[in-house]
N, C-alpha and C positions, 0 to 999 in steps of 0.2 A: 734229913736228906738234903744234899746240896743241890743248887740250881746253877746250870751253865747256859751260856748263850751260844747258839749255833747259827751261823750265817748260811743262808740258802740263796739260790739263784732268784733273781727278781721275778715275781709273779707266780712262783711255785710254792708259796708258803703252805697252803692248805694241802696240796698234793703230797709234799714231803712230810708234813705232820701225820697224815694218814698212813703213809709208808712206814714211818718210824714207829707209830703205834702198833702196826701189824707185826713189827719186829720185836715187840715187847717193851718199848721205851715209853716212859711217861712224859708226854710232850705238852707244853702249854703254848697256844697261839692266840693271845688275846685279840678279840675282834670288836668292832663297833658298828652300829647301824647309824649312818649319817644321812641327813636330809640334804639333797643337792638340788639347787634350783637350775633347771634347764628348760629353755624355751618357754619361760613364764610359768612353769608349774614345778612343784616340789616332788622329787622322787627319792625313795629310800634305797640306799645301797649298803651292803655289808662288806667290810674290808678289814684287814689286819691293822691293829694299832701301831705295830712296829713292822712295816713291810721289809721283807728280807731277813727277818730274824725269828727264830723259835727259841723256846726256853725248855731245856731238858732238866727234869727233876729226878735225879737219881745219883747214886755214887758211881763214879766212872772207874772202871778197870780197863786193862788193855783190850780185852775182847769187846766190851761195850763201845770203847772209843773207835775201834776198827769198824764195828757194825754201823756206827753213825756216819763216819767220814766216807764210807764206801757207798752209802745210799745215794740213789740218783737225786740230783738237785742240791746236794749239800756241798757248800764251798769249804766249810771247816768250822772249828770252834773259834769263837772270838778271843783274841789275845788281850790280856790286861797286864799292863806294866811289864811287858817282856815275858810273862808266863805263857805256857802253851795253852792252857784252858782258861776261859773267861768265867771264873766262879763268882757268883753274886754274893754280896754282903747280906746279912739277915734283913736289914731294913729295905734293901732293894728287892729281895725275894717277896717281902710283904707287898710292895708295889705291884709286882707281877701277879701275885695271887689275887689282889684287889681288882686288877684289870682283867684277869681271867674270868671273873664273875661267874664261877661255877660252870664254866664251859659254854655259857650263853653269850651272844653278842651284847655289848653294852648298849642299852636303850637310852634315849635322851633323858637327862635329868630335868625335872620340872622346877623352874625358877619363878618366884613371885617377886614382883617389884612393888614396894609400898608407895604410898603417896609422897613420902619424903625422898624417894629414890633409892632406898636401901634394898638390897637383894637378899632373898632367903631361899635356900634350897629346900623344897618340899619333899622331893623323893629322888631316888637315883643314886648312882655311885659317887657323885660329887659331894654328897653329904659328909662323907668321912674325911675327904681331903680338900675341903673348901678353902683352907688357908694356903693351899698350893696353887690356886688359880691365879694366873698371871694376867689374863685378858678374858673378858666376857663380852661376846657379841651376840645379843639376842636376835638381832635382825638376820644375821647369817646362821643362827642356830648352832653356835660353836663356843666352846670354852677351851682356852689353852692352859694346860696344867704343867708345872715344872716338876720333874722327877729326876732322881739321881740313879743312873744305871752304870755299873762297872766304873764308878768313880767319876763319871762325866754327867753334867747336867743336860737333860733333854727336855724339850717341850712337846707334849703330845696334845692332839686335838680331840676333844670328846664332845658328843652331841648334847645339846640342851634345847629346851622349849620354854619360852616365856609364857606365863599365864596371867 
């Protein structure tokens, strides 16, 4: 099955995903649970990893295409290199399935720092793609990971906790 990128209006990611699922589409909307420091205390929020984008996993015919683009909140399919539909490559689909995390929001990965300053991922989604980490900031509880989507490099922020 192929995976396509659908652009949606800002802030409507989850509502559009629910609507498309009700219409029989298999939609992926990877989410993360981030710790945000506000007024001196840490608060957890759940938000999409790719705000404004959903990933549709199915073969597209004219009827399915029309069903998606006519849904409230959908801007359209992402275009790649002049094509009408933004079809992902197999390695890019693997990234989305990894970030999809079985439909659960990505929880913070646990990072251990040795006495020598080396970092080790004890648990969490970063274990699989540790080599893609561009920047790790344990104080801000964030890891920036480089991924390729539709032929372009993107950096996504994922939650971490230092122990």
